[in-house]
N, C-alpha and C positions, 0 to 999 in steps of 0.2 A: 673391514667389511663396509660395503657401500651403505650410506645412510639414506633412507627414503623419507622424505617429508611426510607428515601425517596425511596431508591433502595436497594434491597438485591442482593449482587453480589456473583457469584460463582468464586472464585479465582483459578488461577491467571487471572488478567484482563489486556488486551492489548488495546492500542490505538495509532494512529499516533502521532508523536511529536507535530504536529501543533494543536492537539486537547487538549492540556494541560489544557486549561481554560474552556473546554466544560463540560456540564453535560453528563456523560456517562450513557446511558440508555441501559441496557443489555436486548436485546430482543431474542437473541439466546445464547446458550452455545457452545463454541467450533467452529469447522469448518466442514462443511458437506463433504468435500473432504478428508482432513487430511492424504494425502498420499505422499506429497512432501518430498523427501528424506533429504532435507537440513533443514526443519522446526523443531524447538524445542519448538514452542509456545504452541501447543495444545495437548501435549503428556501426561499430567498428567491424572491419572485415572478419576478424576472428570470433565475432559474437553470433555467427549464424547458428540458428537453433539446432540443437542435437542433444538427445539424452546421452549422458555419460555411460559408458559400458558398465553393465551391472557388476561384472566381476571386479572392475576397478573400484567402484563405489564400495563394495563389500570389503575389499582389501584395505581401502583407506579407513573404513570404520574399525577394522581390526587394529591397524597401526595407531589410530587415535586412542584406542583402548589401552594399547601398550605404552604409549609415549606421553599421554596427557592424563593427569590425575584430577579427579573431582569435577569433571565437566557436568554442569547442571542444565544448561540449555543448548539446544542445537537448532540452527536455522538452515533449512534446505534451500539452497540457491540453485540456479540463478532466478530469473524472473518468473519461472513457469514450472516449478517442480510438480504442481498438481496436474500437469499434462501427462505425467506418467500414469500407467495403468494402476488399477487397484492392487493387482498382484505385486507389481514392482514396488509400490509404496509400502505394502505390507511387509515385503521381504526386507526393505531398508529399515523399517521401524523395528522389526524383530531383531535385526543385527545390532541396532543401536541399543536395544534393551539388553541384549546378551553381553556386548563388549563394553558398553558405557553405562553400567547399572546405576550410576549416580544421577543420570539425566532425569529431570522432572518435567521438562517441557520441550516439545519439538514444534517448530512453526514453519510457515512457508508463505510466499506470495501465492496468490490464486487468481486466475482469470475466471470470471463467472462461468464462461462456456465450459470450463474444464470440470465442472461439477455435474453437467448434464448427464454424462455417461457413468456416474457413480450414484448408487442408491443411498438412501439414508442409512440403511443397515450396514453398508460397506463403510460409510463415513463413521458410523458408530464404532465399528471394529478398529478403524485407524485411530480414532480418538482414544479408545481403550489401550492401544499400543503406545500412546504418548503424543500423537499429533493433536495438540490442544488449541492452537491459534492459527487462523488464516488471515493474512493481510490482503484485502481486496481494494484495488485502486478503482473506485467508481468514476472518479474525475468529475462527474456531473450526474445529477438526477434528471436532466432535461434531454428528451429524445432528440430535439433539433440540434443541440450542442453535440451530443454523442455522435450523431450522423456526420456533422461537419468535421469533427476531429478524427473520423474513421476509427472509432473505438471498437466497432464490431459488436456492441452490446446495446441494450435498451434499458429503460427504467425497469421494465418487467423482468428481463433476464437477470439483471443485477439483484433485484429484490428476491427472485426465486432462489438464486444461489445463496444469498445470505440467510434466508429462512431455512433452506435445506441444511446448511451448516449448523444453524442454531438448533434445529430439530435433532441433529446428531449429537448435541451436547458440546459442540466446539465453540470456542470464543471467536469473535470476529472483530477486525479492525478495518474501518472504512476510511478511505482517503478521498478528499474532494479538493480540486484545484481552484483556488480563489483567482478570478479573472479569466477563467477558461472560456466564457461566452463572449469576452470582449465587451465593448460599450453597448452594442446593440442588443445582446441577449443576456445582459447582466441580471436583470430582474428575474426572468424566468429560470435562469441557471440557479440563482440563490433560492428561489421558492421551491423548485422541484428537487433540489438537493436536500433541503430541509424535509420535504415530503418523503424522500427516500429513507433517510435515517429515522424519521418518525415511524414509518411502517416496519422497519426491520430492527429497531432498538439494538444497535451494535454495542458490544462491550467497550469499544474504543472508537473514537471519531477524531480524525486529524485533518488539518488543511495545510497546504503549502501554496505559494504564490507562483503563477505562471511566470517562467523565467527562461531566457534563451542564452546559450553561449554561442551558437552557430547560426543565428538568424532565424526568422520566423516565417520564411517563405512558404513552407508546406502548410502551415496553419492558415496563412492568408489565402492560399489557393483553395483550401477546403471551405473557406467562407466566401468563395467566389470573388475574392479581392476586396471584400467589404469587411475588414477586421481592423478594429482599433483597440489597442491595449488600454486597460484602465490605468489611470494615474493613481497616485497614492491615495488621494481622497476617495476616488471611485472604489478602490479596493476596500477601504474601511467601510464605506456605505454598503457595499455588497455583503461584507461580513456581518454587519449589523442587521441587515435584512434577513439573512439566512439564520443567524442565531436567534433572532426574535421570533422566528416561526418554528423553531424546534420545540417538540413536546417529548422530551426524553426523560426517563425515570432515573437511571443511574449509569449513564454513559460517561466514561472518562474522556475529556476533550483536551486536545493539545493542538496549539497553533504555534509551534516553536521551531519549525524547520528553519534552516539557515536562509531560505528565500523570503521568510516573513519579515516585514518591517516591525510588526508588533507581536510580542510574545503573549499568548493567552493560555492559561492553564486552569482547569477546574473540572467539576463534575456537573454534567447537565442532567436534570435541571437544577440541582441545588445551587450552583454558582452562576446561573444564567444572568441574573440581574446585575451581579457584580461585574461580570465580563462585558455586558452591554454598557454599563456605566463607564468602563475603561475605554470602550470604543467611542462612545459619545464624547468623552473628554478629548480624545485625539481629533475627532471631527471638528470640535469647537476650538481647536488649537490651544487647549489647556491640558495637555496629557498628564495623567497621574501615574503613568508608567513610561519609562524611557523607550524611544524607538531605536531600532537597529540602524546604524549608519549604512548608507548605500554601499560603501566600500567593503562592508562586512557581509553583505548578502551574496550567497553563492549556493549553487546546488551541489 
């Protein structure tokens, strides 16, 4: 008898670091926006955005239930599962609940625009079916930076999406890119990113460092040719400025992506002063925590 793998993936496949032990269920391929100038994730020819056929997704969920025991977490890939309609998402979550009854949390990447056509009541229903966490790549809280990187979002649209998810009882994880404004816009990028998380109070807040494998031509073009990447000290100063302006109550903060020179972990605001002290020590060239070697940094 022919053996069907539980899930047939279209590579490359991406997931948040925190979903390393989750079942990755690919319900869409690629990203419906896919215009951000900094992004190298969904540029391969085979990553053109398309929802996976519903019957294929449901069949894969059934196979996962038959072949995999004790699955507790599911991540809906690729970069844009929330582009699916409420009906399709509900159908997928109901199938997960039926065939993978041990699952306690389903999560997904989410573009802010993809919550505009979903009501709070619909999101509440999805949350009740298991969709507990949305990862939202804000990249920046600054409108000028967002326009230059062709994010297709604004400070307000990102805030509105995060607040809508929160109103529905979902947890949110916000990601900001350290260095995304370059040298010229570093200060406003840091301050407005802090303002974004202050207004929305996400459950999780993470940063990674702007990093390129294939050149930064599109980013430079978006800045009209006037883009200079921050050096290591500039990145540390930007992080210090951003964290110092956060006013968070109980947000879990992580700056431990492979692209980061310095690993920071804590809860904001409980551990704010400790992490600021760690950053200051690095700026003063007397680090109290080790820095990641350049050869070890990778996306």
